[in-house]
C-alpha positions as CSV (number, residue, x, y, z in Angstrom):
1,X,-15.8,167.1,-98.9
2,X,-18.1,164.2,-98.1
3,X,-18.1,162.7,-94.6
4,X,-17.0,159.1,-94.4
5,X,-19.9,157.7,-92.3
6,X,-20.1,154.1,-91.3
7,X,-22.9,151.9,-92.6
8,X,-26.0,151.5,-90.4
9,X,-25.1,148.0,-89.2
10,X,-21.5,148.8,-88.3
11,X,-19.5,150.5,-85.6
12,X,-17.6,153.8,-86.2
13,X,-14.5,151.8,-87.3
14,X,-16.5,149.7,-89.8
15,X,-16.7,146.5,-87.6
16,X,-20.0,144.8,-87.6
17,X,-22.4,145.8,-84.9
18,X,-23.5,142.7,-83.0
19,X,-26.1,142.7,-80.3
20,X,-25.8,140.2,-77.5
21,X,-28.3,137.4,-77.7
22,X,-30.8,137.5,-74.8
23,X,-31.0,134.2,-73.0
24,X,-34.2,133.9,-71.1
25,X,-34.2,131.9,-67.9
26,X,-36.0,128.6,-68.1
27,X,-36.9,125.9,-65.7
28,X,-36.7,122.3,-66.7
29,X,-40.0,120.4,-66.6
30,X,-38.4,117.7,-64.4
31,X,-37.1,120.1,-61.8
32,X,-38.4,119.5,-58.3
33,X,-38.5,123.2,-57.7
34,X,-40.2,125.5,-60.2
35,X,-38.5,128.6,-58.6
36,X,-36.2,130.6,-60.8
37,X,-32.7,131.1,-59.5
38,X,-33.0,134.9,-60.1
39,X,-36.1,135.0,-58.0
40,X,-34.7,133.5,-54.9
41,X,-32.5,136.5,-53.7
42,X,-33.8,139.1,-51.4
43,X,-32.7,141.2,-48.4
44,X,-32.8,140.0,-44.8
45,X,-35.4,142.1,-42.9
46,X,-33.2,142.2,-39.9
47,X,-29.8,143.3,-41.3
48,X,-30.5,144.2,-44.9
49,X,-27.8,141.8,-46.4
50,X,-28.6,139.6,-49.4
51,X,-30.0,136.1,-48.7
52,X,-30.9,133.2,-51.0
53,X,-34.2,131.4,-50.4
54,X,-34.5,127.7,-51.2
55,X,-37.2,125.2,-50.4
56,X,-36.5,122.2,-48.2
57,X,-37.6,118.7,-48.9
58,X,-40.8,119.4,-46.9
59,X,-41.5,122.6,-48.8
60,X,-40.6,125.0,-46.1
61,X,-38.2,127.8,-47.2
62,X,-34.8,128.5,-45.7
63,X,-32.6,131.5,-46.1
64,X,-29.0,130.6,-46.9
65,X,-25.9,132.8,-47.1
66,X,-25.3,133.5,-50.8
67,X,-21.6,132.4,-50.8
68,X,-20.2,129.0,-50.2
69,X,-17.9,128.4,-47.2
70,X,-15.2,125.9,-46.5
71,X,-16.9,122.8,-44.8
72,X,-14.1,122.5,-42.3
73,X,-14.9,125.9,-40.9
74,X,-18.6,125.3,-40.5
75,X,-20.1,123.2,-37.6
76,X,-21.7,120.0,-38.7
77,X,-25.1,121.1,-37.5
78,X,-25.0,124.2,-39.7
79,X,-23.9,122.6,-43.0
80,X,-26.3,122.6,-45.9
81,X,-26.0,121.6,-49.5
82,X,-28.2,122.0,-52.6
83,X,-29.5,119.3,-54.9
84,X,-31.8,120.0,-57.8
85,X,-32.8,123.3,-56.2
86,X,-33.7,121.7,-52.9
87,X,-31.8,122.5,-49.7
88,X,-30.7,119.6,-47.5
89,X,-29.5,120.0,-43.9
90,X,-26.1,118.2,-44.2
91,X,-23.0,118.4,-46.3
92,X,-22.6,116.4,-49.5
93,X,-19.0,115.3,-48.8
94,X,-17.4,118.2,-50.7
95,X,-15.0,120.8,-49.4
96,X,-17.6,123.5,-49.6
97,X,-21.1,123.9,-48.1
98,X,-23.8,126.5,-47.5
99,X,-24.8,127.9,-44.2
100,X,-28.1,129.4,-42.9
101,X,-28.1,133.2,-42.8
102,X,-29.5,133.1,-39.3
103,X,-26.0,131.9,-38.1
104,X,-24.3,134.9,-39.7
105,X,-26.9,137.6,-39.3
106,X,-25.3,140.4,-37.2
107,X,-28.8,141.3,-35.8
108,X,-29.6,137.8,-34.5
109,X,-28.2,135.4,-32.0
110,X,-26.2,132.6,-33.7
111,X,-28.1,129.3,-33.7
112,X,-24.9,127.3,-33.2
113,X,-21.3,127.8,-32.0
114,X,-19.4,129.7,-34.6
115,X,-15.7,129.5,-35.4
116,X,-13.4,132.5,-35.7
117,X,-13.7,132.6,-39.5
118,X,-17.5,132.7,-39.2
119,X,-17.2,135.4,-36.6
120,X,-15.2,137.4,-39.1
121,X,-18.0,137.0,-41.7
122,X,-20.5,138.2,-39.2
123,X,-18.4,141.3,-38.6
124,X,-18.2,142.0,-42.3
125,X,-22.0,141.7,-42.6
126,X,-22.3,144.1,-39.7
127,X,-20.2,146.6,-41.4
128,X,-22.2,146.2,-44.6
129,X,-25.4,146.7,-42.6
130,X,-24.1,150.0,-41.2
131,X,-23.3,151.2,-44.7
132,X,-26.7,150.3,-45.9
133,X,-28.3,152.2,-43.0
134,X,-26.0,155.3,-43.5
135,X,-26.8,155.4,-47.3
136,X,-30.6,155.1,-46.6
137,X,-30.9,151.8,-48.5
138,X,-31.9,149.8,-45.4
139,X,-33.9,150.8,-42.3
140,X,-33.8,148.7,-39.2
141,X,-37.2,147.6,-38.0
142,X,-37.8,149.4,-34.7
143,X,-41.5,148.8,-34.1
144,X,-42.6,145.1,-33.7
145,X,-45.5,144.0,-35.8
146,X,-48.8,144.6,-34.1
147,X,-51.1,141.7,-33.5
148,X,-54.1,141.4,-35.7
149,X,-57.5,142.5,-34.6
150,X,-59.7,139.8,-33.1
151,X,-62.2,140.1,-36.0
152,X,-59.6,140.1,-38.8
153,X,-56.9,137.5,-38.9
154,X,-53.4,138.8,-39.9
155,X,-52.4,135.3,-41.2
156,X,-55.4,133.3,-42.3
157,X,-55.9,129.6,-41.8
158,X,-57.1,128.1,-45.1
159,X,-58.6,124.6,-45.5
160,X,-57.8,123.0,-48.9
161,X,-56.8,119.6,-50.3
162,X,-57.9,117.8,-47.1
163,X,-55.5,119.9,-44.9
164,X,-55.1,123.2,-43.1
165,X,-52.5,125.7,-44.2
166,X,-51.3,128.9,-42.6
167,X,-51.0,131.8,-45.1
168,X,-48.4,134.5,-45.0
169,X,-51.0,137.2,-44.7
170,X,-54.8,137.9,-45.1
171,X,-56.7,136.0,-47.7
172,X,-57.1,139.1,-49.9
173,X,-53.3,139.8,-49.8
174,X,-52.1,136.4,-51.0
175,X,-50.3,137.2,-54.2
176,X,-49.5,135.1,-57.3
177,X,-45.9,133.9,-57.4
178,X,-45.6,133.4,-61.1
179,X,-43.3,135.4,-63.5
180,X,-44.8,137.7,-66.0
181,X,-43.6,138.3,-69.6
182,X,-41.7,141.3,-68.3
183,X,-39.8,139.1,-65.8
184,X,-41.5,140.6,-62.8
185,X,-43.7,138.9,-60.2
186,X,-47.3,138.8,-61.1
187,X,-49.2,141.6,-59.1
188,X,-52.6,139.8,-59.2
189,X,-54.1,138.2,-56.1
190,X,-54.9,134.5,-55.9
191,X,-58.4,135.4,-54.8
192,X,-60.0,136.0,-58.1
193,X,-62.7,138.8,-58.0
194,X,-64.8,137.0,-60.6
195,X,-64.1,133.4,-59.7
196,X,-65.3,130.9,-57.2
197,X,-64.4,131.7,-53.6
198,X,-64.4,129.9,-50.3
199,X,-66.3,130.8,-47.2
200,X,-65.3,131.6,-43.6
201,X,-66.4,128.9,-41.2
202,X,-65.8,128.0,-37.5
203,X,-64.2,124.6,-37.4
204,X,-63.0,122.6,-34.4
205,X,-59.3,122.4,-33.7
206,X,-58.3,118.8,-34.1
207,X,-54.9,117.3,-33.0
208,X,-52.5,116.1,-35.6
209,X,-51.1,112.6,-35.4
210,X,-48.9,112.2,-32.3
211,X,-50.1,115.4,-30.6
212,X,-51.9,115.8,-27.3
213,X,-55.6,116.3,-27.4
214,X,-56.3,120.1,-27.2
215,X,-59.3,121.6,-25.3
216,X,-62.5,121.8,-27.3
217,X,-62.2,125.0,-29.3
218,X,-63.1,126.4,-32.7
219,X,-61.1,128.6,-35.1
220,X,-62.0,130.7,-38.1
221,X,-61.0,129.0,-41.3
222,X,-61.3,130.1,-44.9
223,X,-62.7,126.9,-46.3
224,X,-62.0,126.0,-49.9
225,X,-62.9,122.3,-49.6
226,X,-66.2,122.8,-51.4
227,X,-64.4,124.1,-54.5
228,X,-63.3,121.8,-57.4
229,X,-59.9,120.0,-56.9
230,X,-58.3,122.1,-59.7
231,X,-59.3,125.3,-57.9
232,X,-57.9,124.1,-54.6
233,X,-54.6,123.1,-56.3
234,X,-54.4,126.6,-57.8
235,X,-54.6,128.1,-54.3
236,X,-52.0,125.6,-53.1
237,X,-49.4,126.5,-55.8
238,X,-50.4,130.1,-55.2
239,X,-51.2,131.3,-58.7
240,X,-53.8,133.6,-60.2
241,X,-56.3,132.1,-62.7
242,X,-54.3,133.4,-65.6
243,X,-51.0,131.8,-64.5
244,X,-52.7,128.6,-63.3
245,X,-53.1,127.5,-66.9
246,X,-49.8,128.9,-68.1
247,X,-47.6,125.9,-67.5
248,X,-44.5,127.5,-69.0
249,X,-44.3,130.3,-66.5
250,X,-41.9,129.8,-63.7
251,X,-42.2,131.0,-60.1
252,X,-40.4,134.1,-58.8
253,X,-41.1,133.5,-55.1
254,X,-41.9,130.6,-52.8
255,X,-45.5,129.9,-51.9
256,X,-46.1,131.3,-48.5
257,X,-48.1,128.3,-47.1
258,X,-47.1,126.4,-43.9
259,X,-48.8,123.3,-42.7
260,X,-50.9,124.6,-39.9
261,X,-50.0,123.3,-36.4
262,X,-52.4,124.4,-33.6
263,X,-49.5,124.2,-31.1
264,X,-46.8,126.0,-33.1
265,X,-49.2,128.6,-34.6
266,X,-51.4,129.2,-31.6
267,X,-50.9,133.0,-31.8
268,X,-52.7,133.0,-35.2
269,X,-55.8,131.3,-34.0
270,X,-59.0,133.4,-34.3
271,X,-62.2,132.3,-32.6
272,X,-64.5,134.7,-34.4
273,X,-65.4,135.2,-38.1
274,X,-63.7,138.2,-39.7
275,X,-65.8,141.3,-40.1
276,X,-66.3,142.6,-42.7
277,X,-66.0,139.2,-44.3
278,X,-63.6,138.6,-47.1
279,X,-64.7,138.0,-50.7
280,X,-66.9,135.0,-50.6
281,X,-69.0,136.0,-47.6
282,X,-69.3,134.6,-44.2
283,X,-70.2,131.1,-43.1
284,X,-72.4,129.2,-45.4
């Protein structure tokens, strides 16, 4: 007796075997934000709940609650809406809006007066945080981050494109934000080991427009102003040399730069050059 086996391209009942077509995520060339939607979600470091990161009009990121809420239940000062991937701090006239996660985070004090429906959402997030802790998925931060050593800045101040920017970490730890072919974030650093590098310099702290004149003081700055414009722009978009020329690759994270303000970022000022110096040597 011969077994009645199905053909190679069919199911057990003879129906054709069809594989779902993989649809890769793409970013339109005209999009103001090159950040992929799948790359914006992460967990809040305070409560462990999911958040969505979006850039604002000035480029700064903001963490929004992943679900939309009824506009009538959200205070006017806490309403946000999205337009072309950019977060705007007001509602768009619709019945639904987004809200910053800081308002609902159970581990933080609300930044505005919350209504009973929002208080209920906070309680739900608190219950979810407890479940994440009980299952070992999330651990609450108990030890505050230690301040950086005087000779090694924890968050470096970088000079490029005629401005000063505060990085989200040391120069050597600035990581490329582009997506790889395997749909993961690129593990390579922006500081190329075999490429041109900047130099650490002591520069005076100058006031920005509209600020008070600060006392005469110098700060350690990783200076890229002597590099070509294309190289400075590569640092600004936070990409490794390989992804700087790959225009079709989207971003899986927001660039960690902030426009440096000597008053707001006074705790990150360093008056001495780092030792041992980063790649590129000391002051030139």
